[in-house]
C-alpha positions as CSV (number, residue, x, y, z in Angstrom):
1,M,-37.2,-98.2,-67.8
2,A,-37.8,-101.6,-69.4
3,D,-39.5,-104.0,-67.2
4,K,-36.9,-106.6,-67.8
5,P,-33.3,-106.7,-69.1
6,I,-32.9,-106.6,-72.8
7,S,-30.7,-109.5,-74.0
8,R,-27.9,-108.9,-76.5
9,G,-28.2,-110.2,-80.0
10,A,-26.4,-113.4,-81.1
11,G,-24.4,-113.7,-84.3
12,G,-25.1,-110.2,-85.3
13,V,-28.9,-110.7,-85.3
14,S,-30.8,-107.7,-83.8
15,I,-33.0,-108.3,-80.8
16,F,-34.8,-105.0,-81.2
17,D,-38.2,-104.2,-82.7
18,K,-37.6,-102.2,-85.8
19,Q,-40.7,-100.1,-85.2
20,N,-39.4,-99.0,-81.8
21,I,-35.7,-99.4,-82.2
22,S,-34.6,-95.9,-81.0
23,R,-36.7,-96.2,-77.8
24,E,-35.5,-99.8,-77.1
25,V,-31.9,-98.9,-77.6
26,V,-32.2,-96.1,-75.1
27,E,-33.8,-98.5,-72.6
28,Y,-31.0,-101.0,-73.4
29,F,-28.3,-98.6,-72.3
30,K,-30.2,-97.5,-69.3
31,Q,-30.6,-101.1,-68.2
32,M,-26.8,-101.6,-68.6
33,I,-26.1,-98.7,-66.4
34,I,-28.7,-99.7,-63.7
35,T,-27.3,-103.3,-63.6
36,G,-23.7,-102.1,-63.4
37,E,-22.6,-103.4,-66.8
38,L,-21.8,-99.8,-67.6
39,N,-20.4,-97.6,-64.9
40,P,-19.6,-93.8,-64.4
41,G,-16.7,-92.9,-66.6
42,D,-17.1,-95.8,-69.0
43,R,-16.9,-95.0,-72.7
44,I,-19.6,-96.2,-75.0
45,V,-18.0,-97.2,-78.3
46,E,-20.8,-97.0,-80.9
47,T,-19.2,-99.2,-83.4
48,K,-18.6,-102.0,-80.9
49,F,-22.2,-102.0,-79.7
50,A,-23.6,-101.7,-83.2
51,K,-21.8,-104.9,-84.1
52,E,-22.6,-106.7,-80.9
53,L,-26.3,-105.8,-81.2
54,G,-26.6,-106.4,-84.9
55,I,-27.9,-102.9,-85.8
56,S,-26.5,-99.9,-87.5
57,Q,-24.8,-97.0,-85.7
58,T,-27.7,-94.7,-86.4
59,P,-30.0,-95.8,-83.7
60,I,-27.1,-95.9,-81.2
61,R,-26.1,-92.4,-82.1
62,E,-29.7,-91.2,-81.7
63,A,-29.9,-93.0,-78.3
64,M,-26.7,-91.3,-77.2
65,H,-28.1,-87.9,-78.1
66,Q,-31.2,-88.6,-76.1
67,L,-29.2,-89.9,-73.1
68,S,-27.0,-86.8,-73.3
69,G,-30.2,-84.7,-73.2
70,E,-31.3,-86.5,-70.1
71,G,-27.9,-85.9,-68.5
72,I,-27.0,-89.6,-68.4
73,V,-24.0,-89.5,-70.8
74,T,-21.7,-86.7,-72.0
75,I,-20.6,-86.8,-75.6
76,V,-16.9,-85.9,-75.4
77,P,-15.1,-84.6,-78.6
78,N,-12.7,-87.1,-80.0
79,K,-13.8,-89.7,-77.5
80,G,-17.5,-90.2,-77.8
81,P,-20.2,-90.9,-75.2
82,V,-19.1,-91.3,-71.6
83,V,-21.4,-92.4,-68.7
84,N,-21.8,-89.5,-66.3
85,E,-21.0,-89.7,-62.6
86,L,-23.6,-88.5,-60.1
87,Q,-22.6,-85.2,-58.7
88,R,-23.7,-83.6,-55.4
89,S,-26.1,-81.4,-57.2
90,D,-27.6,-84.3,-59.1
91,V,-28.2,-86.2,-55.8
92,Y,-29.8,-83.2,-54.2
93,E,-32.0,-82.5,-57.2
94,I,-33.2,-86.1,-57.5
95,Y,-34.1,-86.4,-53.8
96,S,-35.6,-83.0,-53.4
97,L,-37.8,-83.4,-56.5
98,R,-38.9,-86.8,-55.3
99,A,-39.9,-85.3,-51.9
100,A,-42.0,-82.7,-53.7
101,I,-43.6,-85.2,-56.1
102,E,-44.2,-88.0,-53.7
103,G,-45.2,-85.6,-50.9
104,L,-48.0,-84.3,-53.1
105,A,-48.9,-87.8,-54.3
106,I,-49.5,-89.2,-50.8
107,R,-51.3,-86.0,-49.8
108,I,-53.8,-86.5,-52.6
109,A,-53.9,-90.3,-52.1
110,T,-55.0,-89.9,-48.5
111,Q,-58.0,-88.0,-49.7
112,I,-59.2,-90.0,-52.7
113,A,-57.6,-93.5,-52.6
114,P,-60.3,-96.2,-52.4
115,Q,-60.2,-98.0,-49.1
116,A,-59.8,-101.3,-51.0
117,D,-56.6,-100.1,-52.6
118,V,-55.2,-98.9,-49.3
119,E,-56.0,-102.3,-47.7
120,G,-54.5,-104.0,-50.7
121,L,-51.2,-102.2,-50.1
122,E,-51.3,-103.3,-46.5
123,V,-51.7,-106.9,-47.6
124,F,-48.7,-106.4,-50.0
125,Y,-46.7,-105.1,-47.1
126,E,-47.5,-108.1,-45.0
127,R,-46.2,-110.4,-47.8
128,M,-43.1,-108.2,-48.0
129,K,-42.6,-108.5,-44.3
130,A,-42.9,-112.3,-44.5
131,K,-39.9,-112.4,-46.9
132,L,-37.6,-111.4,-44.0
133,D,-37.3,-115.0,-43.1
134,D,-36.9,-116.3,-46.7
135,D,-33.2,-116.9,-47.3
136,E,-33.9,-117.1,-51.0
137,V,-34.9,-113.4,-51.1
138,D,-31.7,-111.2,-51.1
139,S,-33.3,-107.8,-51.4
140,L,-36.6,-106.1,-50.8
141,L,-35.8,-103.0,-52.9
142,Q,-38.3,-103.9,-55.6
143,D,-41.0,-104.3,-53.0
144,S,-40.2,-100.9,-51.5
145,L,-40.3,-99.4,-55.0
146,Y,-43.7,-100.9,-55.6
147,I,-45.0,-99.2,-52.5
148,H,-43.8,-95.8,-53.7
149,Q,-45.2,-96.4,-57.2
150,T,-48.5,-97.5,-55.8
151,I,-48.8,-94.3,-53.9
152,I,-48.0,-92.3,-57.0
153,R,-50.7,-94.3,-58.9
154,L,-53.3,-93.7,-56.1
155,S,-52.9,-90.0,-56.5
156,N,-54.7,-90.4,-59.8
157,H,-52.8,-87.3,-61.0
158,S,-51.8,-87.9,-64.6
159,R,-49.2,-85.1,-64.9
160,L,-47.7,-86.0,-61.5
161,M,-47.4,-89.6,-62.7
162,Q,-45.8,-88.5,-66.0
163,T,-43.2,-86.4,-64.1
164,Y,-42.4,-89.3,-61.8
165,Q,-42.0,-91.6,-64.8
166,S,-39.5,-89.1,-66.3
167,L,-37.5,-89.3,-63.1
168,S,-37.7,-93.1,-62.7
169,F,-34.3,-93.8,-64.2
170,Q,-32.4,-91.4,-61.9
171,I,-34.3,-92.9,-58.9
172,S,-33.3,-96.4,-60.0
173,L,-29.7,-95.3,-60.4
174,V,-29.6,-93.8,-56.9
175,N,-31.3,-96.9,-55.5
176,R,-28.7,-99.1,-57.1
177,I,-26.0,-97.3,-55.2
178,L,-27.8,-97.1,-51.9
179,G,-29.2,-100.6,-52.2
180,K,-25.7,-102.0,-51.8
181,E,-25.9,-101.2,-48.1
182,S,-29.6,-101.7,-47.7
183,T,-31.0,-104.6,-45.6
184,K,-34.3,-106.4,-45.8
185,R,-35.1,-105.4,-42.3
186,K,-34.5,-101.7,-43.0
187,E,-36.7,-101.8,-46.0
188,V,-39.5,-103.4,-44.0
189,E,-39.1,-101.0,-41.0
190,Q,-38.9,-97.9,-43.1
191,H,-41.9,-98.4,-45.3
192,W,-44.6,-99.2,-42.8
193,E,-44.8,-95.5,-42.0
194,L,-46.0,-94.7,-45.5
195,I,-48.9,-97.2,-45.3
196,E,-49.8,-96.1,-41.8
197,A,-49.9,-92.5,-43.0
198,L,-52.2,-93.5,-45.8
199,K,-54.5,-95.3,-43.5
200,Q,-54.8,-92.3,-41.2
201,R,-56.2,-90.2,-44.0
202,D,-54.5,-87.0,-42.7
203,P,-53.0,-85.1,-45.7
204,D,-50.8,-82.8,-43.8
205,N,-49.2,-85.6,-41.7
206,A,-48.9,-87.9,-44.7
207,E,-47.0,-85.3,-46.7
208,K,-44.7,-84.7,-43.7
209,V,-44.1,-88.4,-43.3
210,M,-43.2,-88.9,-47.0
211,R,-40.9,-85.9,-47.1
212,K,-39.0,-87.1,-44.0
213,H,-38.9,-90.6,-45.4
214,I,-37.2,-89.4,-48.6
215,Y,-34.9,-87.0,-46.7
216,R,-33.7,-89.9,-44.6
217,S,-32.7,-91.8,-47.7
218,Y,-31.0,-88.7,-49.0
219,R,-28.9,-88.5,-45.8
220,E,-28.1,-92.2,-46.0
221,F,-26.8,-91.7,-49.5
222,I,-24.7,-88.7,-48.5
223,E,-23.2,-90.7,-45.6
224,L,-22.7,-93.8,-47.7
225,D,-20.8,-92.0,-50.5
226,E,-17.8,-91.2,-48.3
227,D,-15.4,-90.8,-51.3
228,K,-17.2,-87.4,-52.0
229,H,-16.1,-86.0,-48.6
230,W,-19.4,-84.1,-48.4
231,E,-19.6,-81.8,-45.4
232,D,-22.7,-82.0,-43.2
233,G,-23.9,-78.6,-44.3
234,E,-23.9,-79.8,-47.9
235,A,-26.8,-82.2,-47.2
236,L,-29.4,-79.5,-47.6
237,W,-32.8,-79.8,-46.1
238,F,-35.8,-79.8,-48.5
């Protein structure tokens, strides 16, 4: 994901780096989906976006093929690219893979993370907690995400980090939906357990805590998405 939203061009002038245009166009559309400018079921009209962004249709078409390969859009005959809706299987796979990846990450981190980094994460958490009384802060989802990303980084496991990065868009998409019902207090209360697990330096317990933490979010998502009418048995344990 791009670190910040990519602005549209003005007057047909492209805002993309020609050297990296394909990658940037992919990130542009991902950002639109994450922010809700594009929603499940929306059609992406390539000619419209090419004109709006001041670029040819070629990089947009290339971006659509990449997004199709990632399962983010479906290219429908005689209609073009359409943003996919999250299905039950998608939700299960995203959360269960997160549990495996992040469970391993915290397991390793408890054994190798420098004490200074663990203490630094605790300091960050205290600043996060202080935002509970700040009316200018509407959400702590980014703070929560930082805690998870830091644990991934503290594993110092390059392939694990690469796998997590490849999953980051799907995680952000789920967080966008779940975040509508999240509260600052919930984010604060639910993320101390991860830091406490790191501090205890017990790999078995830390992995168990992380897996339960992610499973709880999975169940919250299932319960939130009432329109799916998912039965209790469909929220599989992982």
